[in-house]
SELO-966822 format. One record per atom (N, C-alpha, C): residue number from 1; x, y, z. Coordinates in pm, 1 decimal. Example, Ala and Ser with C-alpha at 12.3 -4.5 7.8 and 13.67 -1.06 7.14 Angstrom:
REM SELO-966822
[pt 1; [1319.0; -569.0; 780.0]]
[pt 1; [1230.0; -450.0; 780.0]]
[pt 1; [1320.0; -330.0; 780.0]]
[pt 2; [1285.0; -225.0; 708.0]]
[pt 2; [1367.0; -106.0; 714.0]]
[pt 2; [1290.0; 3.0; 787.0]]
This chain:
REM SELO-966822
[pt 1; [541.6; -2879.0; 2878.9]]
[pt 1; [435.6; -2907.3; 2766.6]]
[pt 1; [401.1; -3049.9; 2729.7]]
[pt 2; [411.8; -3092.5; 2831.2]]
[pt 2; [353.2; -3255.2; 2830.8]]
[pt 2; [223.3; -3205.0; 2881.5]]
[pt 3; [145.0; -3139.4; 2974.3]]
[pt 3; [66.1; -3094.1; 3052.2]]
[pt 3; [1.0; -3007.0; 2927.8]]
[pt 4; [29.5; -2955.6; 2853.3]]
[pt 4; [-36.1; -2872.9; 2768.3]]
[pt 4; [-80.5; -2950.6; 2634.0]]
[pt 5; [-4.3; -3047.1; 2611.7]]
[pt 5; [-85.4; -3141.2; 2504.8]]
[pt 5; [-202.6; -3196.6; 2525.2]]
[pt 6; [-145.4; -3273.7; 2675.4]]
[pt 6; [-279.2; -3374.3; 2731.0]]
[pt 6; [-374.4; -3299.9; 2661.9]]
[pt 7; [-403.5; -3150.4; 2810.5]]
[pt 7; [-540.6; -3092.1; 2798.4]]
[pt 7; [-545.8; -3020.6; 2631.3]]
[pt 8; [-474.4; -3037.3; 2573.1]]
[pt 8; [-499.0; -2996.2; 2354.2]]
[pt 8; [-544.2; -3119.5; 2353.7]]
[pt 9; [-543.1; -3249.1; 2397.6]]
[pt 9; [-663.8; -3356.8; 2359.9]]
[pt 9; [-739.0; -3438.5; 2370.9]]
[pt 10; [-773.1; -3412.1; 2495.8]]
[pt 10; [-883.2; -3342.9; 2603.3]]
[pt 10; [-1033.1; -3265.3; 2550.2]]
[pt 11; [-935.9; -3132.1; 2560.2]]
[pt 11; [-1054.1; -3001.2; 2507.4]]
[pt 11; [-949.6; -2906.7; 2421.3]]
[pt 12; [-981.3; -2990.6; 2302.3]]
[pt 12; [-918.5; -2914.3; 2199.9]]
[pt 12; [-929.3; -2747.3; 2194.5]]
[pt 13; [-1044.3; -2698.6; 2234.1]]
[pt 13; [-1164.2; -2605.6; 2223.3]]
[pt 13; [-1045.4; -2457.8; 2329.6]]
[pt 14; [-1047.4; -2513.3; 2435.9]]
[pt 14; [-892.8; -2489.3; 2549.8]]
[pt 14; [-742.6; -2437.7; 2570.3]]
[pt 15; [-729.9; -2587.7; 2400.1]]
[pt 15; [-586.6; -2520.7; 2419.7]]
[pt 15; [-538.8; -2424.9; 2285.2]]
[pt 16; [-700.7; -2400.5; 2259.6]]
[pt 16; [-699.5; -2291.9; 2144.9]]
[pt 16; [-683.6; -2163.2; 2178.9]]
[pt 17; [-744.0; -2192.8; 2342.3]]
[pt 17; [-729.7; -2038.1; 2360.8]]
[pt 17; [-650.2; -2028.3; 2452.7]]
[pt 18; [-607.2; -2084.0; 2485.4]]
[pt 18; [-439.3; -2067.2; 2614.9]]
[pt 18; [-320.4; -2053.3; 2510.1]]
[pt 19; [-358.3; -1909.2; 2488.6]]
[pt 19; [-149.4; -1865.7; 2381.8]]
[pt 19; [-96.7; -1782.3; 2498.9]]
[pt 20; [57.0; -1819.2; 2364.5]]
[pt 20; [78.0; -1705.8; 2488.4]]
[pt 20; [103.3; -1549.3; 2491.8]]
[pt 21; [121.4; -1491.3; 2508.7]]
[pt 21; [148.2; -1344.5; 2561.5]]
[pt 21; [194.0; -1264.6; 2425.6]]
[pt 22; [222.5; -1312.5; 2343.4]]
[pt 22; [313.6; -1242.1; 2249.5]]
[pt 22; [229.7; -1307.9; 2131.3]]
[pt 23; [71.6; -1369.4; 2129.8]]
[pt 23; [-26.1; -1344.1; 2022.6]]
[pt 23; [-102.3; -1304.4; 2120.0]]
[pt 24; [-135.6; -1163.8; 2004.8]]
[pt 24; [-290.0; -1149.2; 2052.7]]
[pt 24; [-399.4; -1125.4; 1934.4]]
[pt 25; [-480.5; -1143.5; 2011.9]]
[pt 25; [-573.5; -1082.5; 1892.7]]
[pt 25; [-635.8; -993.9; 1885.7]]
[pt 26; [-635.0; -877.5; 1803.2]]
[pt 26; [-738.7; -735.0; 1783.8]]
[pt 26; [-828.6; -719.1; 1899.2]]
[pt 27; [-962.1; -801.5; 1893.1]]
[pt 27; [-1121.9; -804.0; 1922.9]]
[pt 27; [-1074.0; -776.5; 2049.5]]
[pt 28; [-965.7; -855.9; 2065.1]]
[pt 28; [-912.3; -791.6; 2250.4]]
[pt 28; [-861.3; -725.6; 2284.2]]
[pt 29; [-786.4; -644.8; 2199.3]]
[pt 29; [-734.6; -529.2; 2297.1]]
[pt 29; [-833.8; -391.4; 2285.1]]
[pt 30; [-797.1; -339.7; 2422.9]]
[pt 30; [-851.4; -213.5; 2486.4]]
[pt 30; [-805.7; -124.6; 2285.5]]
[pt 31; [-912.2; -43.9; 2261.1]]
[pt 31; [-856.1; 45.5; 2174.5]]
[pt 31; [-892.8; 218.4; 2288.1]]
[pt 32; [-769.3; 239.7; 2293.6]]
[pt 32; [-718.2; 425.0; 2297.3]]
[pt 32; [-791.3; 512.3; 2186.1]]
[pt 33; [-889.6; 589.0; 2253.4]]
[pt 33; [-890.7; 690.5; 2135.9]]
[pt 33; [-828.9; 819.4; 2209.1]]
[pt 34; [-757.6; 928.5; 2127.7]]
[pt 34; [-745.7; 1024.0; 2188.3]]
[pt 34; [-780.9; 1209.8; 2072.7]]
[pt 35; [-854.6; 1268.4; 2110.0]]
[pt 35; [-876.5; 1381.2; 2032.0]]
[pt 35; [-838.4; 1504.4; 2092.0]]
[pt 36; [-796.4; 1594.6; 2000.8]]
[pt 36; [-761.4; 1707.7; 2056.2]]
[pt 36; [-806.6; 1805.3; 1953.2]]
[pt 37; [-886.7; 1865.4; 1965.5]]
[pt 37; [-990.7; 1965.0; 1866.0]]
[pt 37; [-1012.5; 1934.4; 1764.2]]
[pt 38; [-1123.3; 1943.4; 1679.7]]
[pt 38; [-1173.9; 1874.1; 1574.1]]
[pt 38; [-1109.1; 1816.8; 1492.3]]
[pt 39; [-1078.4; 1833.1; 1419.1]]
[pt 39; [-990.2; 1731.9; 1293.6]]
[pt 39; [-878.4; 1678.1; 1384.6]]
[pt 40; [-841.8; 1663.7; 1490.7]]
[pt 40; [-707.2; 1599.4; 1536.3]]
[pt 40; [-759.5; 1460.0; 1585.7]]
[pt 41; [-706.6; 1346.7; 1572.3]]
[pt 41; [-709.6; 1214.7; 1631.5]]
[pt 41; [-767.9; 1143.0; 1563.7]]
[pt 42; [-789.3; 977.5; 1680.4]]
[pt 42; [-796.1; 881.1; 1595.5]]
[pt 42; [-830.0; 799.5; 1673.2]]
[pt 43; [-800.2; 666.6; 1688.0]]
[pt 43; [-760.3; 602.7; 1751.9]]
[pt 43; [-703.2; 428.7; 1746.3]]
[pt 44; [-641.5; 369.2; 1847.1]]
[pt 44; [-572.0; 254.4; 1803.7]]
[pt 44; [-487.5; 171.9; 1903.1]]
[pt 45; [-532.1; 74.7; 1909.0]]
[pt 45; [-483.9; -98.4; 1969.1]]
[pt 45; [-356.2; -76.9; 1923.6]]
[pt 46; [-276.0; -151.9; 2032.7]]
[pt 46; [-166.5; -186.3; 2019.3]]
[pt 46; [-137.2; -323.0; 2030.9]]
[pt 47; [-104.4; -325.2; 1912.8]]
[pt 47; [-94.9; -512.8; 1915.8]]
[pt 47; [45.7; -596.0; 1871.4]]
[pt 48; [116.0; -474.6; 1940.2]]
[pt 48; [272.8; -564.0; 2062.7]]
[pt 48; [308.9; -547.1; 2142.1]]
[pt 49; [219.3; -591.5; 2266.0]]
[pt 49; [239.3; -535.0; 2364.9]]
[pt 49; [361.2; -568.0; 2507.8]]
[pt 50; [431.9; -752.7; 2463.5]]
[pt 50; [558.0; -767.8; 2458.1]]
[pt 50; [610.3; -709.6; 2402.5]]
[pt 51; [631.2; -645.6; 2315.8]]
[pt 51; [768.6; -604.8; 2200.9]]
[pt 51; [793.5; -452.2; 2314.2]]
[pt 52; [659.3; -378.8; 2392.3]]
[pt 52; [719.5; -271.5; 2424.9]]
[pt 52; [750.9; -226.2; 2593.1]]
[pt 53; [776.3; -378.9; 2654.1]]
[pt 53; [778.6; -384.0; 2750.8]]
[pt 53; [919.3; -394.3; 2707.4]]
[pt 54; [1047.9; -339.8; 2631.5]]
[pt 54; [1205.8; -293.8; 2638.2]]
[pt 54; [1154.6; -168.1; 2532.0]]
[pt 55; [1241.2; -41.8; 2554.1]]
[pt 55; [1250.1; 4.3; 2484.5]]
[pt 55; [1259.7; 38.1; 2351.5]]
[pt 56; [1221.3; 88.2; 2293.6]]
[pt 56; [1313.4; 45.5; 2129.8]]
[pt 56; [1348.0; -49.7; 2019.3]]
[pt 57; [1186.8; -123.5; 2051.1]]
[pt 57; [1157.0; -238.6; 1965.0]]
[pt 57; [1046.1; -194.4; 1855.2]]
[pt 58; [1046.4; -307.0; 1777.0]]
[pt 58; [943.5; -306.4; 1720.2]]
[pt 58; [801.8; -297.8; 1746.6]]
[pt 59; [715.2; -226.4; 1735.7]]
[pt 59; [543.5; -214.5; 1713.7]]
[pt 59; [536.8; -199.7; 1686.4]]
[pt 60; [315.3; -263.6; 1665.8]]
[pt 60; [258.5; -225.4; 1570.2]]
[pt 60; [48.5; -221.3; 1610.2]]
[pt 61; [34.1; -97.4; 1556.5]]
[pt 61; [-74.5; -20.0; 1640.5]]
[pt 61; [-191.5; -104.8; 1503.8]]
[pt 62; [-330.3; -142.5; 1500.1]]
[pt 62; [-435.5; -102.9; 1491.4]]
[pt 62; [-483.8; -25.0; 1511.8]]
[pt 63; [-485.8; 144.6; 1377.0]]
[pt 63; [-519.0; 216.0; 1410.7]]
[pt 63; [-642.2; 307.6; 1290.2]]
[pt 64; [-691.1; 385.2; 1374.3]]
[pt 64; [-853.7; 431.2; 1275.9]]
[pt 64; [-827.0; 578.1; 1273.9]]
[pt 65; [-880.4; 654.1; 1166.4]]
[pt 65; [-920.7; 748.8; 1205.4]]
[pt 65; [-1013.1; 784.9; 1074.3]]
[pt 66; [-1131.9; 883.2; 1262.3]]
[pt 66; [-1257.7; 899.2; 1139.9]]
[pt 66; [-1246.6; 1003.6; 1087.1]]
[pt 67; [-1387.8; 1003.9; 939.1]]
[pt 67; [-1385.8; 1145.5; 811.2]]
[pt 67; [-1320.2; 1240.4; 926.0]]
[pt 68; [-1298.0; 1382.5; 809.7]]
[pt 68; [-1208.7; 1444.9; 871.3]]
[pt 68; [-1111.5; 1476.0; 946.1]]
[pt 69; [-1049.9; 1389.2; 1021.2]]
[pt 69; [-976.3; 1378.5; 1105.4]]
[pt 69; [-834.6; 1339.3; 1055.0]]
[pt 70; [-711.7; 1406.1; 1156.6]]
[pt 70; [-564.8; 1310.7; 1109.8]]
[pt 70; [-514.2; 1351.8; 1207.8]]
[pt 71; [-420.6; 1205.0; 1232.2]]
[pt 71; [-361.9; 1180.8; 1352.9]]
[pt 71; [-264.4; 1247.4; 1439.0]]
[pt 72; [-223.9; 1266.8; 1377.7]]
[pt 72; [-87.4; 1373.2; 1420.2]]
[pt 72; [-26.8; 1443.4; 1292.3]]
[pt 73; [-6.7; 1570.7; 1358.4]]
[pt 73; [75.5; 1645.8; 1281.5]]
[pt 73; [178.4; 1590.0; 1187.6]]
[pt 74; [214.5; 1719.5; 1019.8]]
[pt 74; [302.4; 1630.1; 971.0]]
[pt 74; [424.2; 1704.6; 1054.5]]
[pt 75; [496.1; 1571.8; 1014.2]]
[pt 75; [611.3; 1537.7; 1098.0]]
[pt 75; [734.2; 1443.0; 1061.9]]
[pt 76; [842.6; 1491.7; 1095.8]]
[pt 76; [955.9; 1358.3; 1038.7]]
[pt 76; [1038.0; 1264.8; 1143.3]]
[pt 77; [1092.5; 1225.4; 1139.2]]
[pt 77; [1163.5; 1157.4; 1218.1]]
[pt 77; [1309.0; 1135.2; 1265.9]]
[pt 78; [1376.9; 1159.3; 1323.7]]
[pt 78; [1515.1; 1109.1; 1343.6]]
[pt 78; [1547.7; 984.4; 1367.1]]
[pt 79; [1500.8; 931.3; 1433.1]]
[pt 79; [1569.5; 808.9; 1463.9]]
[pt 79; [1440.5; 651.0; 1436.3]]
[pt 80; [1344.5; 671.0; 1426.6]]
[pt 80; [1223.1; 601.0; 1400.0]]
[pt 80; [1179.3; 575.9; 1269.0]]
[pt 81; [1210.2; 489.5; 1249.9]]
[pt 81; [1084.5; 443.2; 1069.8]]
[pt 81; [971.9; 407.5; 1139.7]]
[pt 82; [834.9; 467.4; 1005.0]]
[pt 82; [764.9; 382.9; 1044.9]]
[pt 82; [708.6; 352.9; 900.0]]
[pt 83; [566.8; 255.8; 960.3]]
[pt 83; [526.3; 188.8; 799.4]]
[pt 83; [389.6; 211.6; 805.1]]
[pt 84; [291.2; 198.2; 812.4]]
[pt 84; [189.0; 228.9; 740.0]]
[pt 84; [128.9; 90.9; 574.5]]
[pt 85; [-10.1; 27.9; 683.5]]
[pt 85; [-8.8; -35.6; 548.8]]
[pt 85; [-240.1; 5.7; 566.2]]
[pt 86; [-267.2; 44.4; 475.9]]
[pt 86; [-440.8; 39.7; 441.1]]
[pt 86; [-512.6; -13.7; 437.1]]
[pt 87; [-524.1; -99.5; 558.4]]
[pt 87; [-644.3; -179.0; 523.1]]
[pt 87; [-792.9; -155.5; 534.5]]
[pt 88; [-853.8; -30.3; 524.1]]
[pt 88; [-993.7; -45.9; 474.3]]
[pt 88; [-991.2; 102.3; 477.1]]
[pt 89; [-1064.8; 137.5; 414.7]]
[pt 89; [-1088.2; 342.7; 385.1]]
[pt 89; [-1005.4; 338.9; 281.0]]
[pt 90; [-1079.9; 503.5; 290.5]]
[pt 90; [-958.8; 579.9; 184.9]]
[pt 90; [-877.7; 699.2; 270.7]]
[pt 91; [-781.9; 734.2; 236.5]]
[pt 91; [-715.5; 811.8; 301.9]]
[pt 91; [-563.8; 896.8; 206.0]]
[pt 92; [-526.3; 1066.6; 297.5]]
[pt 92; [-482.4; 1105.7; 230.0]]
[pt 92; [-300.9; 1128.4; 326.5]]
[pt 93; [-199.1; 1101.2; 224.0]]
[pt 93; [-65.9; 1091.4; 220.7]]
[pt 93; [-21.1; 1192.9; 192.5]]
[pt 94; [75.2; 1283.9; 299.0]]
[pt 94; [143.1; 1371.7; 262.3]]
[pt 94; [270.8; 1369.3; 321.6]]
[pt 95; [357.2; 1324.8; 141.3]]
[pt 95; [497.6; 1278.2; 175.4]]
[pt 95; [608.3; 1389.2; 145.2]]
[pt 96; [672.4; 1464.8; 213.9]]
[pt 96; [722.2; 1586.1; 155.2]]
[pt 96; [666.4; 1727.3; 155.3]]
[pt 97; [717.1; 1690.6; -4.1]]
[pt 97; [616.8; 1810.4; -119.0]]
[pt 97; [495.8; 1758.7; -156.5]]
[pt 98; [534.1; 1582.0; -164.2]]
[pt 98; [426.4; 1495.2; -245.6]]
[pt 98; [258.6; 1471.9; -115.8]]
[pt 99; [131.7; 1473.2; -222.7]]
[pt 99; [39.5; 1484.0; -113.7]]
[pt 99; [-29.9; 1366.4; -272.6]]
[pt 100; [-25.3; 1150.8; -204.4]]
[pt 100; [-75.9; 1128.3; -271.7]]
[pt 100; [-273.1; 1030.8; -223.2]]
[pt 101; [-367.9; 990.7; -290.3]]
[pt 101; [-520.3; 951.6; -198.5]]
[pt 101; [-383.0; 807.8; -169.8]]
[pt 102; [-456.6; 746.6; -91.6]]
[pt 102; [-387.7; 605.2; -81.0]]
[pt 102; [-519.8; 496.9; 30.4]]
[pt 103; [-527.2; 387.6; -39.5]]
[pt 103; [-668.9; 281.4; 6.3]]
[pt 103; [-594.6; 157.2; 73.7]]
[pt 104; [-644.9; 84.5; 81.5]]
[pt 104; [-573.0; -55.0; 37.0]]
[pt 104; [-573.6; -117.0; 3.8]]
[pt 105; [-456.2; -163.9; 91.3]]
[pt 105; [-291.1; -226.3; -8.4]]
[pt 105; [-228.7; -206.3; -27.4]]
[pt 106; [-234.8; -37.1; 4.7]]
[pt 106; [-62.5; 62.8; 6.1]]
[pt 106; [-70.6; 49.8; 127.7]]
[pt 107; [146.9; 76.4; 111.2]]
[pt 107; [195.3; 52.9; 217.4]]
[pt 107; [284.2; 164.4; 217.8]]
[pt 108; [294.9; 275.4; 275.4]]
[pt 108; [350.7; 389.0; 312.6]]
[pt 108; [504.5; 300.6; 402.3]]
[pt 109; [606.1; 400.4; 339.2]]
[pt 109; [733.9; 380.3; 432.6]]
[pt 109; [755.9; 498.9; 399.6]]
[pt 110; [806.8; 553.0; 579.6]]
[pt 110; [830.3; 700.1; 597.8]]
[pt 110; [995.4; 633.5; 687.9]]
[pt 111; [1124.2; 630.5; 632.6]]
[pt 111; [1263.8; 643.9; 636.6]]
[pt 111; [1267.8; 734.0; 731.6]]
[pt 112; [1322.1; 675.2; 833.5]]
[pt 112; [1432.5; 785.5; 1020.0]]
[pt 112; [1513.9; 885.8; 887.6]]
[pt 113; [1578.6; 1017.8; 993.8]]
[pt 113; [1697.7; 1057.0; 942.7]]
[pt 113; [1660.0; 1120.5; 758.3]]
[pt 114; [1532.9; 1102.6; 715.1]]
[pt 114; [1626.5; 1171.9; 607.4]]
[pt 114; [1596.2; 1330.3; 584.5]]
[pt 115; [1523.7; 1377.9; 692.3]]
[pt 115; [1417.4; 1467.6; 742.4]]
[pt 115; [1241.9; 1499.3; 686.5]]
[pt 116; [1241.3; 1436.3; 526.7]]
[pt 116; [1133.2; 1439.2; 460.2]]
[pt 116; [1013.7; 1404.4; 603.0]]
[pt 117; [903.6; 1543.2; 645.0]]
[pt 117; [789.4; 1546.4; 638.6]]
[pt 117; [687.6; 1409.8; 583.5]]
[pt 118; [590.6; 1327.1; 738.0]]
[pt 118; [450.5; 1280.0; 681.4]]
[pt 118; [318.5; 1311.8; 753.7]]
[pt 119; [218.4; 1288.4; 660.2]]
[pt 119; [122.4; 1268.3; 770.8]]
[pt 119; [46.0; 1228.8; 638.4]]
[pt 120; [-91.7; 1157.3; 752.2]]
[pt 120; [-117.4; 1075.6; 734.0]]
[pt 120; [-287.6; 1122.2; 749.8]]
[pt 121; [-398.3; 1159.3; 629.4]]
[pt 121; [-580.5; 1214.3; 639.6]]
[pt 121; [-636.6; 1169.2; 619.5]]
[pt 122; [-766.6; 1215.1; 707.2]]
[pt 122; [-905.8; 1108.0; 592.0]]
[pt 122; [-966.2; 1242.6; 570.7]]
[pt 123; [-991.9; 1278.7; 498.8]]
[pt 123; [-1065.3; 1351.6; 403.0]]
[pt 123; [-1215.6; 1312.7; 350.8]]
[pt 124; [-1218.5; 1169.4; 381.8]]
[pt 124; [-1272.9; 1094.4; 286.4]]
[pt 124; [-1428.0; 1061.3; 355.6]]
[pt 125; [-1597.4; 1052.4; 356.8]]
[pt 125; [-1661.9; 982.1; 468.9]]
[pt 125; [-1650.0; 851.8; 542.2]]
[pt 126; [-1576.8; 781.6; 500.1]]
[pt 126; [-1571.9; 632.0; 567.9]]
[pt 126; [-1413.2; 647.5; 633.7]]
[pt 127; [-1438.6; 525.0; 753.2]]
[pt 127; [-1334.6; 538.3; 808.1]]
[pt 127; [-1221.6; 480.7; 736.0]]
[pt 128; [-1074.0; 573.6; 796.4]]
[pt 128; [-997.7; 536.6; 738.1]]
[pt 128; [-909.1; 372.6; 810.6]]
[pt 129; [-886.3; 271.5; 852.2]]
[pt 129; [-832.0; 146.5; 934.0]]
[pt 129; [-713.7; 150.5; 851.7]]
[pt 130; [-583.7; 133.0; 924.4]]
[pt 130; [-459.6; 90.9; 888.3]]
[pt 130; [-341.5; 6.1; 980.5]]
[pt 131; [-272.0; -41.9; 996.6]]
[pt 131; [-180.5; -69.0; 1080.1]]
[pt 131; [-61.0; -2.3; 1081.3]]
[pt 132; [-4.6; 61.3; 1192.8]]
[pt 132; [114.9; 149.6; 1185.0]]
[pt 132; [233.5; 2.7; 1341.8]]
[pt 133; [321.7; 54.1; 1176.9]]
[pt 133; [492.4; -31.0; 1224.2]]
[pt 133; [583.8; 88.2; 1280.9]]
[pt 134; [632.5; 81.2; 1389.0]]
[pt 134; [757.0; 140.7; 1420.6]]
[pt 134; [807.4; 117.8; 1513.4]]
[pt 135; [981.9; 181.7; 1621.8]]
[pt 135; [1030.2; 83.0; 1674.7]]
[pt 135; [965.8; 236.1; 1817.3]]
[pt 136; [974.1; 224.8; 1854.1]]
[pt 136; [952.8; 334.0; 2018.5]]
[pt 136; [1049.4; 412.6; 2096.1]]
[pt 137; [1151.8; 414.8; 2046.0]]
[pt 137; [1277.8; 521.7; 2072.1]]
[pt 137; [1303.0; 590.0; 2182.8]]
[pt 138; [1349.3; 551.2; 2307.7]]
[pt 138; [1322.4; 614.9; 2399.5]]
[pt 138; [1411.5; 782.7; 2345.0]]
[pt 139; [1415.0; 817.2; 2268.9]]
[pt 139; [1523.7; 860.8; 2237.9]]
[pt 139; [1522.5; 935.7; 2132.8]]
[pt 140; [1426.7; 924.6; 2090.5]]
[pt 140; [1397.6; 940.1; 1909.7]]
[pt 140; [1362.3; 1190.7; 1939.9]]
[pt 141; [1419.0; 1236.0; 1824.9]]
[pt 141; [1316.4; 1344.8; 1778.1]]
[pt 141; [1233.6; 1387.5; 1722.7]]
[pt 142; [1134.3; 1435.9; 1700.2]]
[pt 142; [1046.5; 1456.4; 1598.8]]
[pt 142; [1059.1; 1640.1; 1565.1]]
[pt 143; [1047.4; 1666.3; 1440.9]]
[pt 143; [1028.2; 1807.2; 1399.5]]
[pt 143; [914.8; 1817.3; 1284.0]]
[pt 144; [812.6; 1955.0; 1339.9]]
[pt 144; [715.9; 1976.5; 1320.4]]
[pt 144; [752.4; 2090.0; 1236.5]]
[pt 145; [744.6; 2093.4; 1079.4]]
[pt 145; [772.8; 2202.1; 978.2]]
[pt 145; [649.0; 2281.7; 988.1]]
[pt 146; [520.7; 2224.6; 929.5]]
[pt 146; [403.2; 2372.7; 903.4]]
[pt 146; [378.1; 2417.5; 1069.7]]
[pt 147; [394.3; 2381.3; 1239.4]]
[pt 147; [455.7; 2483.2; 1332.0]]
[pt 147; [600.1; 2503.3; 1327.3]]
[pt 148; [677.1; 2492.3; 1296.8]]
[pt 148; [820.3; 2503.6; 1427.8]]
[pt 148; [873.9; 2410.8; 1504.5]]
[pt 149; [765.3; 2318.7; 1563.4]]
[pt 149; [778.4; 2234.4; 1733.3]]
[pt 149; [892.9; 2168.8; 1634.5]]
[pt 150; [975.8; 2098.3; 1838.3]]
[pt 150; [1001.4; 1987.2; 1821.8]]
[pt 150; [988.1; 1903.9; 1948.4]]
[pt 151; [991.6; 1767.2; 1883.2]]
[pt 151; [955.1; 1694.1; 2020.5]]
[pt 151; [1106.4; 1641.8; 2098.0]]
[pt 152; [1117.3; 1633.5; 2158.6]]
[pt 152; [1230.8; 1557.8; 2227.9]]
[pt 152; [1150.7; 1419.9; 2379.3]]
[pt 153; [1192.7; 1345.8; 2307.6]]
[pt 153; [1064.3; 1241.7; 2356.2]]
[pt 153; [1147.7; 1212.6; 2516.3]]
[pt 154; [1307.7; 1197.9; 2498.8]]
[pt 154; [1453.0; 1166.5; 2633.8]]
[pt 154; [1378.6; 1293.9; 2749.5]]
[pt 155; [1382.9; 1407.9; 2722.9]]
[pt 155; [1307.6; 1465.3; 2779.9]]
[pt 155; [1191.8; 1497.7; 2853.2]]
[pt 156; [1033.5; 1453.0; 2780.4]]
[pt 156; [939.6; 1476.6; 2767.3]]
[pt 156; [923.2; 1572.8; 2763.0]]
[pt 157; [926.7; 1648.9; 2663.2]]
[pt 157; [918.4; 1742.9; 2566.7]]
[pt 157; [882.5; 1763.3; 2430.2]]
[pt 158; [776.2; 1941.7; 2392.3]]
[pt 158; [722.3; 1897.3; 2254.4]]
[pt 158; [820.1; 2086.4; 2266.5]]
[pt 159; [806.9; 2131.7; 2172.6]]
[pt 159; [855.7; 2281.6; 2172.5]]
[pt 159; [929.6; 2322.1; 2083.2]]
[pt 160; [930.4; 2474.0; 2123.6]]
[pt 160; [1019.2; 2516.0; 1989.7]]
[pt 160; [1103.2; 2609.8; 2059.4]]
[pt 161; [1209.7; 2573.5; 1947.4]]
[pt 161; [1382.4; 2625.3; 1947.1]]
[pt 161; [1409.4; 2745.8; 1933.4]]
[pt 162; [1497.0; 2791.5; 1983.9]]
[pt 162; [1520.6; 2923.5; 1932.5]]
[pt 162; [1685.4; 2929.2; 1932.1]]
[pt 163; [1722.0; 3030.1; 1778.8]]
[pt 163; [1887.8; 2960.4; 1769.7]]
[pt 163; [1945.4; 3078.0; 1946.3]]
[pt 164; [2057.9; 3029.2; 1988.3]]
[pt 164; [2129.7; 3163.6; 2090.4]]
[pt 164; [2285.1; 3113.0; 2063.7]]
[pt 165; [2400.5; 3206.5; 2083.8]]
[pt 165; [2553.1; 3084.8; 2072.8]]
[pt 165; [2519.5; 3003.2; 2252.2]]
[pt 166; [2628.8; 2968.3; 2181.6]]
[pt 166; [2688.3; 2846.0; 2286.5]]
[pt 166; [2624.8; 2928.5; 2358.7]]
[pt 167; [2721.4; 3030.3; 2419.8]]
[pt 167; [2766.2; 3067.9; 2612.7]]
[pt 167; [2626.0; 3148.9; 2607.6]]
[pt 168; [2544.6; 3203.4; 2552.9]]
[pt 168; [2374.1; 3270.5; 2581.0]]
[pt 168; [2360.5; 3228.0; 2702.8]]
[pt 169; [2339.7; 3308.4; 2836.7]]
[pt 169; [2278.7; 3272.3; 2944.9]]
[pt 169; [2317.0; 3254.8; 3022.7]]
[pt 170; [2432.5; 3182.8; 3022.6]]
[pt 170; [2556.5; 3154.6; 3101.1]]
[pt 170; [2655.6; 3257.0; 3182.8]]
[pt 171; [2669.8; 3274.7; 3317.9]]
[pt 171; [2780.8; 3355.7; 3372.5]]
[pt 171; [2873.7; 3351.7; 3354.4]]
[pt 172; [2973.5; 3473.3; 3331.5]]
[pt 172; [3104.4; 3521.0; 3342.1]]
[pt 172; [3095.9; 3568.9; 3464.8]]
[pt 173; [3218.6; 3521.4; 3576.7]]
[pt 173; [3321.9; 3410.0; 3541.8]]
[pt 173; [3223.2; 3300.4; 3550.4]]
[pt 174; [3256.3; 3095.8; 3559.0]]
[pt 174; [3126.2; 3048.5; 3535.7]]
[pt 174; [3076.9; 3047.2; 3685.1]]
[pt 175; [2917.5; 2993.8; 3686.2]]
[pt 175; [2887.1; 2925.3; 3781.4]]
[pt 175; [2980.4; 2860.7; 3907.9]]
[pt 176; [3031.3; 2832.4; 3856.2]]
[pt 176; [3134.1; 2677.6; 3905.8]]
[pt 176; [3237.2; 2749.0; 3995.0]]
[pt 177; [3274.3; 2872.8; 3961.5]]
[pt 177; [3388.3; 2987.8; 4051.3]]
[pt 177; [3292.7; 2982.2; 4153.5]]
[pt 178; [3201.9; 3097.9; 4104.8]]
[pt 178; [3104.0; 3113.6; 4282.0]]
[pt 178; [3076.5; 2966.1; 4330.7]]
[pt 179; [3079.5; 2859.7; 4348.3]]
[pt 179; [3033.4; 2720.8; 4387.1]]
[pt 179; [3155.3; 2713.9; 4502.2]]
[pt 180; [3264.0; 2691.6; 4432.7]]
[pt 180; [3380.2; 2641.9; 4482.6]]
[pt 180; [3427.5; 2735.0; 4573.4]]
[pt 181; [3374.8; 2900.7; 4562.9]]
[pt 181; [3439.8; 2936.5; 4680.8]]
[pt 181; [3334.0; 3012.1; 4781.7]]
[pt 182; [3214.7; 2992.4; 4746.4]]
[pt 182; [3105.0; 2949.3; 4881.6]]
[pt 182; [3160.7; 2814.6; 4910.8]]
[pt 183; [3197.2; 2737.2; 4889.3]]
[pt 183; [3194.0; 2567.3; 4939.1]]
[pt 183; [3359.4; 2546.9; 5035.7]]
[pt 184; [3458.3; 2699.5; 5004.0]]
[pt 184; [3601.9; 2714.5; 5034.9]]
[pt 184; [3538.3; 2754.4; 5189.6]]
[pt 185; [3442.8; 2918.5; 5205.0]]
[pt 185; [3431.2; 2961.5; 5310.1]]
[pt 185; [3382.6; 2956.4; 5399.1]]
[pt 186; [3302.6; 2759.5; 5345.7]]
[pt 186; [3196.8; 2752.7; 5466.7]]
[pt 186; [3260.8; 2620.6; 5535.1]]
C-alpha cells in the first residue's frame, strides 16, 4: 500500500486510474447486444464482474431497450428478486394484470416466489436506459405465462412441461431388475 501511496503523490492521475477490480466505469465495459426477431432484444453492460465470479451473488447491468422492443418475455422468477431503476427514456412496465408507464427516477421491484410475472418494454420513440439488479442463481426456474414455457437454469433448458402421472414412461417391472439380471448372468 505504501508504494501505491508514493505513486499517488508523484503521479496523482495514474493513482486515479489504478482501480481495484470491483470498481468499474460503465464507459469501459463492453456492451452485449442481443436480438431475436423484430421486437425482442436490447443491450446490456455488466457492471459487477467481480460478483459474477460466484454464482448467486447480486449483480447489476446497465441496460438499453431501443424503441419498439422488449428485452424479454413476460416472466416470473422462483428464486431471483429483480429491481429496475429507470435512468432515461420512457417505457411500459407490465406486472401481473397491471401495465403502467415508467420513466426517469422510477424504481421497479419484482420479488421472487410470488408467481407474479413482469415485463419491461419500450413502445416510445427514444431509447429506454435503466439499471437492472438481481442475483444469478444457478438453480433459478422461470415461468412464462404468455407462452406456457418454463426455464430451468440448472438443466440449461427452456421448454414446455406436460402433466404426466408420476410413473408415466417407467417400465414395469422397474429397469433396475433387468440390469441386475444381466449383471448376474455375465
